[in-house]
Steps between C-alpha positions, in 0.01 A plus 500: 500500500636847425402868524630777298574807733520857377764727629250667745516475879128427495583166337661372823141468662360350180776236503423416870128470419581277199730278696240461790233397238740227360526332850145365464532136385871475583423358845651805665259682727498872478557536877788259534848629556625375161231714321582807700876457431435447130301822476771693675758356258280596203477848635872544552618352168229688291578828680876450423415443129267803485696751705859414376447428135209723393420227243232229462560180682346142514397333811504115496359282763529125525262350756437142591179337369288400794600443865861368472678550837858475365456721189718795398355840400702696240471869433686684230498859389667563159584851385699665218785636710825295461651641821558244768358536844752704706537471875459832691462589863187686599549735797250473795313820375489385125149455358616239255774266401403188700303314240754231388608460877139413577506253193818357645353448846159371392579279204655155514696576192530801273726623222506662166593421143540683169185468295501632140615858507404526879493279798271289723510505878347192649431349843353185632307399806482135623156401634553291803317415808753655742636865479871487430715616780640859468243604235369851525177675547220283375675172617546656856875546523763745375847488372766740631646502139197696411585791722817628329463473131253594229505425136379712202371343178564735208 
């Protein structure tokens, strides 16, 4: 499944609504921690694409079919900027610059790869019955590594 995203900040909310609507039938309940984390990751990655590239992007979502407890959910946002994600430190008063740090803390895996003339940033969440130790926010923990660094996707 995929959604084309225009370079407009209002598209971030539309992307979240679209992702929520895709949860039905996947076996992932809208109020379970995995769903909440997925929606936050959609918001962060689409925001990065919209804010830092000023170009259209494509949101791709791979969900399990039915209630599969050990399935992996994959989220990708492809844009037309070929610039790699660059780590940056966000000061305590900064209003931005923490998006990929959140992705790093919340996703089980994430990365990026060149795609056409641009790139694709992806992340995966493993659906399991027990929250993983040290996971952040929706999984109830928090990693100290998330406190010092932020990343910018441009």
